[in-house]
C-alpha positions in Angstrom: 249.9 52.4 110.4 248.0 55.6 109.9 244.5 55.3 111.3 243.2 58.8 110.7 244.3 62.3 110.1 242.5 65.2 111.8 243.6 68.9 111.9 242.5 71.0 114.8 242.7 74.8 114.7 243.4 76.2 118.0 244.7 79.8 117.9 245.4 79.4 114.2 248.0 76.7 114.8 247.3 73.4 113.0 247.8 70.5 115.3 248.5 67.0 114.0 246.4 64.7 116.1 248.3 62.1 117.9 248.3 59.1 115.6 248.5 55.6 117.2 252.2 54.7 117.3 254.8 52.9 119.4 258.2 54.0 120.4 258.7 57.5 118.8 261.8 58.9 120.6 264.1 60.7 118.2 263.5 63.6 115.9 264.0 61.2 113.0 261.3 58.9 114.3 258.9 61.9 114.3 260.0 63.0 110.8 259.2 59.6 109.4 256.0 59.3 111.3 254.7 62.7 110.3 255.7 62.3 106.7 253.1 59.6 106.4 250.7 62.6 106.5 252.7 65.1 104.5 254.0 62.6 101.8 257.1 64.8 101.2 260.7 64.1 100.8 262.5 63.4 104.1 266.0 64.8 104.7 266.1 66.4 101.3 269.7 67.7 100.6 270.0 71.3 99.5 272.7 73.0 97.4 274.6 74.2 100.5 274.7 70.7 102.0 272.0 71.3 104.6 268.9 69.1 104.7 265.3 69.9 105.0 263.6 67.6 107.4 260.4 67.3 105.2 260.1 69.0 101.8 256.6 69.0 100.4 255.2 70.7 97.2 254.1 73.6 99.3 256.3 73.8 102.4 259.9 73.3 103.6 259.4 71.9 107.1 261.9 71.8 110.0 260.9 69.2 112.6 262.2 69.7 116.1 261.4 69.3 119.8 259.5 72.2 121.3 262.4 73.5 123.5 264.4 74.1 120.3 261.7 76.2 118.6 264.1 79.1 118.1 266.6 76.9 116.1 263.7 75.5 114.1 262.5 79.0 113.1 265.9 79.9 111.8 266.4 76.7 109.9 263.0 76.8 108.3 263.7 80.4 107.1 267.0 79.2 105.6 265.3 76.2 103.9 262.6 78.4 102.4 265.2 80.7 100.8 266.9 77.7 99.2 263.8 75.8 98.1 261.6 78.7 97.0 258.9 77.2 99.3 257.3 78.8 102.3 258.8 77.8 105.6 257.1 75.4 108.1 258.1 74.4 111.6 256.7 71.2 113.2 257.2 71.3 117.0 257.1 68.1 119.0 255.6 68.6 122.4 256.2 65.6 124.7 255.2 67.1 128.1 252.5 69.6 129.1 255.0 72.0 130.6 256.6 72.4 127.1 253.5 74.4 125.9 255.4 77.5 127.0 257.7 76.9 124.0 254.7 76.7 121.7 253.6 80.1 123.0 257.1 81.5 122.4 257.2 80.1 118.9 253.7 81.4 118.1 254.7 84.9 119.2 257.9 84.8 117.1 256.3 83.5 113.9 253.4 86.0 114.2 256.0 88.8 113.9 258.2 87.4 111.1 257.6 87.4 107.3 260.0 85.4 105.1 260.6 86.4 101.5 260.3 83.5 99.1 260.7 84.6 95.5 258.8 87.8 95.2 256.3 87.0 98.0 256.4 87.2 101.7 255.1 84.4 103.9 254.5 83.8 107.6 256.1 80.6 109.0 253.6 77.9 109.2 253.6 76.5 112.7 252.5 72.9 113.2 252.3 71.1 116.5 252.6 67.4 117.3 251.4 66.8 120.9 252.7 63.5 122.2 251.6 63.5 125.8 
């Protein structure tokens, strides 16, 4: 179960502290585990048949492994448009060498604004380090 939740801000990227767990392997495992923090709707179906990994009151979050950061950015942007919520990307980093993907994602989201309704938002980048 959830022991504690702490957010660290390193370079303006919120990091979800590694919470004690056993056997997280798939993207779905991480969705369910992280949703204990977010308390959103998991795999929420949209009007076009796609599914938001985690939909909260304030974010449409795509959860993906770090090496697929570029797909996650595109999906989160699409989900934001369909949900009228700002986009979020939660990257799962399982090995130290994957930090290069976090850097690439950070550079990308710092240069992108997504229109939601009449406002523009940066993509919220969240990191789950599991190493």
